[in-house]
ChimeraX commands (.cxc) that place a marker at each C-alpha (Angstrom):
marker #1 position 154.85,77.73,116.87 radius 0.5
marker #1 position 156.96,80.49,118.35 radius 0.5
marker #1 position 155.47,82.44,121.22 radius 0.5
marker #1 position 154.96,86.17,121.09 radius 0.5
marker #1 position 157.74,86.61,123.67 radius 0.5
marker #1 position 160.32,84.68,121.65 radius 0.5
marker #1 position 159.25,86.46,118.45 radius 0.5
marker #1 position 159.65,89.88,120.02 radius 0.5
marker #1 position 162.96,88.84,121.60 radius 0.5
marker #1 position 164.20,87.67,118.21 radius 0.5
marker #1 position 163.07,90.95,116.66 radius 0.5
marker #1 position 164.86,92.90,119.40 radius 0.5
marker #1 position 168.15,91.09,118.73 radius 0.5
marker #1 position 170.75,92.87,116.72 radius 0.5
marker #1 position 173.59,91.22,114.89 radius 0.5
marker #1 position 174.47,87.62,114.14 radius 0.5
marker #1 position 174.10,84.77,116.58 radius 0.5
marker #1 position 174.68,81.04,116.30 radius 0.5
marker #1 position 171.83,78.57,116.11 radius 0.5
marker #1 position 172.30,76.24,119.07 radius 0.5
marker #1 position 171.31,73.33,116.81 radius 0.5
marker #1 position 174.53,73.88,114.82 radius 0.5
marker #1 position 176.58,73.76,118.02 radius 0.5
marker #1 position 175.25,70.29,118.88 radius 0.5
marker #1 position 175.01,69.10,115.27 radius 0.5
marker #1 position 175.39,65.32,115.14 radius 0.5
marker #1 position 177.31,65.44,111.85 radius 0.5
marker #1 position 179.93,67.87,113.17 radius 0.5
marker #1 position 180.33,65.98,116.44 radius 0.5
marker #1 position 180.54,62.71,114.50 radius 0.5
marker #1 position 183.44,64.18,112.50 radius 0.5
marker #1 position 185.19,65.15,115.74 radius 0.5
marker #1 position 184.54,61.74,117.26 radius 0.5
marker #1 position 186.26,60.08,114.29 radius 0.5
marker #1 position 189.35,62.30,114.78 radius 0.5
marker #1 position 189.91,61.23,118.41 radius 0.5
marker #1 position 187.31,58.56,119.16 radius 0.5
marker #1 position 188.35,57.14,122.53 radius 0.5
marker #1 position 188.84,60.41,124.34 radius 0.5
marker #1 position 185.92,62.26,122.79 radius 0.5
marker #1 position 183.53,59.40,123.49 radius 0.5
marker #1 position 184.75,59.01,127.05 radius 0.5
marker #1 position 184.29,62.74,127.73 radius 0.5
marker #1 position 180.77,62.89,126.30 radius 0.5
marker #1 position 179.64,59.43,127.42 radius 0.5
marker #1 position 179.98,60.36,131.08 radius 0.5
marker #1 position 176.91,62.57,130.50 radius 0.5
marker #1 position 174.82,59.79,128.89 radius 0.5
marker #1 position 173.29,56.55,130.11 radius 0.5
marker #1 position 175.28,53.43,129.16 radius 0.5
marker #1 position 174.74,52.21,125.60 radius 0.5
marker #1 position 172.33,49.32,125.04 radius 0.5
marker #1 position 173.92,45.91,124.60 radius 0.5
marker #1 position 175.29,45.46,121.10 radius 0.5
marker #1 position 175.50,49.24,120.41 radius 0.5
marker #1 position 178.94,50.87,120.32 radius 0.5
marker #1 position 179.59,53.87,122.54 radius 0.5
marker #1 position 180.22,55.92,119.38 radius 0.5
marker #1 position 176.90,54.92,117.78 radius 0.5
marker #1 position 175.08,55.50,121.09 radius 0.5
marker #1 position 176.51,59.03,121.25 radius 0.5
marker #1 position 175.48,59.81,117.65 radius 0.5
marker #1 position 172.00,58.33,118.22 radius 0.5
marker #1 position 171.54,60.56,121.28 radius 0.5
marker #1 position 172.66,63.64,119.35 radius 0.5
marker #1 position 170.12,62.87,116.62 radius 0.5
marker #1 position 167.26,62.15,119.04 radius 0.5
marker #1 position 164.04,64.13,118.84 radius 0.5
marker #1 position 164.32,64.79,122.59 radius 0.5
marker #1 position 167.65,66.59,122.13 radius 0.5
marker #1 position 166.27,68.51,119.14 radius 0.5
marker #1 position 163.29,69.70,121.22 radius 0.5
marker #1 position 165.45,70.60,124.21 radius 0.5
marker #1 position 167.83,72.50,121.92 radius 0.5
marker #1 position 164.96,74.51,120.43 radius 0.5
marker #1 position 163.56,75.37,123.87 radius 0.5
marker #1 position 166.97,76.36,125.23 radius 0.5
marker #1 position 167.64,78.44,122.09 radius 0.5
marker #1 position 164.38,80.32,122.64 radius 0.5
marker #1 position 165.33,81.01,126.24 radius 0.5
marker #1 position 168.81,82.23,125.26 radius 0.5
marker #1 position 167.24,84.67,122.78 radius 0.5
marker #1 position 165.08,86.30,125.47 radius 0.5
marker #1 position 167.13,88.86,127.45 radius 0.5
marker #1 position 165.34,88.23,130.77 radius 0.5
marker #1 position 165.47,84.43,130.41 radius 0.5
marker #1 position 169.13,84.69,129.39 radius 0.5
marker #1 position 169.96,86.51,132.63 radius 0.5
marker #1 position 168.12,83.82,134.61 radius 0.5
marker #1 position 170.05,81.06,132.81 radius 0.5
marker #1 position 173.41,82.77,133.43 radius 0.5
marker #1 position 172.50,83.12,137.11 radius 0.5
marker #1 position 171.23,79.52,137.39 radius 0.5
marker #1 position 174.45,78.17,135.85 radius 0.5
marker #1 position 176.48,80.51,138.11 radius 0.5
marker #1 position 178.23,81.97,135.08 radius 0.5
marker #1 position 179.84,85.39,134.87 radius 0.5
marker #1 position 178.91,87.74,132.05 radius 0.5
marker #1 position 181.82,88.89,129.92 radius 0.5
marker #1 position 182.96,92.27,131.24 radius 0.5
marker #1 position 182.14,95.47,129.39 radius 0.5
marker #1 position 179.87,96.01,126.44 radius 0.5
marker #1 position 179.14,93.14,124.06 radius 0.5
marker #1 position 181.26,92.99,120.87 radius 0.5
marker #1 position 179.96,95.08,117.94 radius 0.5
marker #1 position 176.99,93.38,116.31 radius 0.5
marker #1 position 176.38,91.15,119.34 radius 0.5
marker #1 position 173.30,91.73,121.53 radius 0.5
marker #1 position 174.85,90.57,124.83 radius 0.5
marker #1 position 172.53,87.58,125.03 radius 0.5
marker #1 position 171.89,84.55,122.85 radius 0.5
marker #1 position 173.93,81.45,122.04 radius 0.5
marker #1 position 177.27,83.20,121.43 radius 0.5
marker #1 position 177.03,85.18,124.68 radius 0.5
marker #1 position 176.09,81.99,126.58 radius 0.5
marker #1 position 178.99,80.00,125.07 radius 0.5
marker #1 position 181.38,82.83,125.91 radius 0.5
marker #1 position 180.15,82.83,129.52 radius 0.5
marker #1 position 180.64,79.05,129.67 radius 0.5
marker #1 position 184.16,79.43,128.26 radius 0.5
marker #1 position 185.02,82.05,130.88 radius 0.5
marker #1 position 183.75,79.72,133.61 radius 0.5
marker #1 position 185.62,76.65,132.31 radius 0.5
marker #1 position 189.09,75.97,133.66 radius 0.5
marker #1 position 191.77,76.65,131.04 radius 0.5
marker #1 position 193.29,73.71,129.20 radius 0.5
marker #1 position 196.99,72.92,129.16 radius 0.5
marker #1 position 197.24,74.91,125.93 radius 0.5
marker #1 position 195.46,77.89,127.49 radius 0.5
marker #1 position 192.31,77.59,125.33 radius 0.5
marker #1 position 188.82,76.59,126.30 radius 0.5
marker #1 position 187.88,73.04,127.22 radius 0.5
marker #1 position 185.30,72.53,124.49 radius 0.5
marker #1 position 185.26,75.06,121.66 radius 0.5
marker #1 position 186.38,78.49,120.67 radius 0.5
marker #1 position 183.79,81.06,119.64 radius 0.5
marker #1 position 184.97,83.57,117.07 radius 0.5
marker #1 position 182.75,86.08,115.30 radius 0.5
marker #1 position 179.63,84.09,116.19 radius 0.5
marker #1 position 180.86,80.82,114.68 radius 0.5
marker #1 position 181.82,77.92,116.96 radius 0.5
marker #1 position 185.16,76.38,116.10 radius 0.5
marker #1 position 185.51,72.92,117.64 radius 0.5
marker #1 position 188.77,72.26,119.36 radius 0.5
marker #1 position 190.07,68.80,120.10 radius 0.5
marker #1 position 189.86,67.92,123.79 radius 0.5
marker #1 position 193.16,67.59,125.61 radius 0.5
marker #1 position 194.19,64.10,126.84 radius 0.5
marker #1 position 193.43,63.26,130.44 radius 0.5
marker #1 position 191.16,66.22,131.12 radius 0.5
marker #1 position 187.91,66.04,133.04 radius 0.5
marker #1 position 185.34,68.76,133.59 radius 0.5
marker link #1:1,2 radius 0.2
marker link #1:2,3 radius 0.2
marker link #1:3,4 radius 0.2
marker link #1:4,5 radius 0.2
marker link #1:5,6 radius 0.2
marker link #1:6,7 radius 0.2
marker link #1:7,8 radius 0.2
marker link #1:8,9 radius 0.2
marker link #1:9,10 radius 0.2
marker link #1:10,11 radius 0.2
marker link #1:11,12 radius 0.2
marker link #1:12,13 radius 0.2
marker link #1:13,14 radius 0.2
marker link #1:14,15 radius 0.2
marker link #1:15,16 radius 0.2
marker link #1:16,17 radius 0.2
marker link #1:17,18 radius 0.2
marker link #1:18,19 radius 0.2
marker link #1:19,20 radius 0.2
marker link #1:20,21 radius 0.2
marker link #1:21,22 radius 0.2
marker link #1:22,23 radius 0.2
marker link #1:23,24 radius 0.2
marker link #1:24,25 radius 0.2
marker link #1:25,26 radius 0.2
marker link #1:26,27 radius 0.2
marker link #1:27,28 radius 0.2
marker link #1:28,29 radius 0.2
marker link #1:29,30 radius 0.2
marker link #1:30,31 radius 0.2
marker link #1:31,32 radius 0.2
marker link #1:32,33 radius 0.2
marker link #1:33,34 radius 0.2
marker link #1:34,35 radius 0.2
marker link #1:35,36 radius 0.2
marker link #1:36,37 radius 0.2
marker link #1:37,38 radius 0.2
marker link #1:38,39 radius 0.2
marker link #1:39,40 radius 0.2
marker link #1:40,41 radius 0.2
marker link #1:41,42 radius 0.2
marker link #1:42,43 radius 0.2
marker link #1:43,44 radius 0.2
marker link #1:44,45 radius 0.2
marker link #1:45,46 radius 0.2
marker link #1:46,47 radius 0.2
marker link #1:47,48 radius 0.2
marker link #1:48,49 radius 0.2
marker link #1:49,50 radius 0.2
marker link #1:50,51 radius 0.2
marker link #1:51,52 radius 0.2
marker link #1:52,53 radius 0.2
marker link #1:53,54 radius 0.2
marker link #1:54,55 radius 0.2
marker link #1:55,56 radius 0.2
marker link #1:56,57 radius 0.2
marker link #1:57,58 radius 0.2
marker link #1:58,59 radius 0.2
marker link #1:59,60 radius 0.2
marker link #1:60,61 radius 0.2
marker link #1:61,62 radius 0.2
marker link #1:62,63 radius 0.2
marker link #1:63,64 radius 0.2
marker link #1:64,65 radius 0.2
marker link #1:65,66 radius 0.2
marker link #1:66,67 radius 0.2
marker link #1:67,68 radius 0.2
marker link #1:68,69 radius 0.2
marker link #1:69,70 radius 0.2
marker link #1:70,71 radius 0.2
marker link #1:71,72 radius 0.2
marker link #1:72,73 radius 0.2
marker link #1:73,74 radius 0.2
marker link #1:74,75 radius 0.2
marker link #1:75,76 radius 0.2
marker link #1:76,77 radius 0.2
marker link #1:77,78 radius 0.2
marker link #1:78,79 radius 0.2
marker link #1:79,80 radius 0.2
marker link #1:80,81 radius 0.2
marker link #1:81,82 radius 0.2
marker link #1:82,83 radius 0.2
marker link #1:83,84 radius 0.2
marker link #1:84,85 radius 0.2
marker link #1:85,86 radius 0.2
marker link #1:86,87 radius 0.2
marker link #1:87,88 radius 0.2
marker link #1:88,89 radius 0.2
marker link #1:89,90 radius 0.2
marker link #1:90,91 radius 0.2
marker link #1:91,92 radius 0.2
marker link #1:92,93 radius 0.2
marker link #1:93,94 radius 0.2
marker link #1:94,95 radius 0.2
marker link #1:95,96 radius 0.2
marker link #1:96,97 radius 0.2
marker link #1:97,98 radius 0.2
marker link #1:98,99 radius 0.2
marker link #1:99,100 radius 0.2
marker link #1:100,101 radius 0.2
marker link #1:101,102 radius 0.2
marker link #1:102,103 radius 0.2
marker link #1:103,104 radius 0.2
marker link #1:104,105 radius 0.2
marker link #1:105,106 radius 0.2
marker link #1:106,107 radius 0.2
marker link #1:107,108 radius 0.2
marker link #1:108,109 radius 0.2
marker link #1:109,110 radius 0.2
marker link #1:110,111 radius 0.2
marker link #1:111,112 radius 0.2
marker link #1:112,113 radius 0.2
marker link #1:113,114 radius 0.2
marker link #1:114,115 radius 0.2
marker link #1:115,116 radius 0.2
marker link #1:116,117 radius 0.2
marker link #1:117,118 radius 0.2
marker link #1:118,119 radius 0.2
marker link #1:119,120 radius 0.2
marker link #1:120,121 radius 0.2
marker link #1:121,122 radius 0.2
marker link #1:122,123 radius 0.2
marker link #1:123,124 radius 0.2
marker link #1:124,125 radius 0.2
marker link #1:125,126 radius 0.2
marker link #1:126,127 radius 0.2
marker link #1:127,128 radius 0.2
marker link #1:128,129 radius 0.2
marker link #1:129,130 radius 0.2
marker link #1:130,131 radius 0.2
marker link #1:131,132 radius 0.2
marker link #1:132,133 radius 0.2
marker link #1:133,134 radius 0.2
marker link #1:134,135 radius 0.2
marker link #1:135,136 radius 0.2
marker link #1:136,137 radius 0.2
marker link #1:137,138 radius 0.2
marker link #1:138,139 radius 0.2
marker link #1:139,140 radius 0.2
marker link #1:140,141 radius 0.2
marker link #1:141,142 radius 0.2
marker link #1:142,143 radius 0.2
marker link #1:143,144 radius 0.2
marker link #1:144,145 radius 0.2
marker link #1:145,146 radius 0.2
marker link #1:146,147 radius 0.2
marker link #1:147,148 radius 0.2
marker link #1:148,149 radius 0.2
marker link #1:149,150 radius 0.2
marker link #1:150,151 radius 0.2
marker link #1:151,152 radius 0.2
view
């Protein structure tokens, strides 16, 4: 069950945030994979072990996204992002810069949205000037198709 620290951190939060589980949702990523399979799979597969023999790279990716290990890791990371002190430690560990100034109205300045915004700021801009992975707008991630030939 949730610890007292994560419960009090959740209670201290103000405004909407995004559940990290929705950001890494296998169904949503599967939809994106089908739109541009070769590039999307190549970009994500570099972060996974090779697929077992007889399993397509696409199926291997979806299987990994649906794994209980990823679900557990997502829940733990979500809890850490919701704790202001842990959030600061994560931002520091990832060598990310906090967005300048006060957080947007209704945003607590920590949590999934704040983390994704810090990652976006850290990511090199794409040819189109957007982020490399997704745009965050009003607390809702909006997937963006990766640009051809890009690497992290």
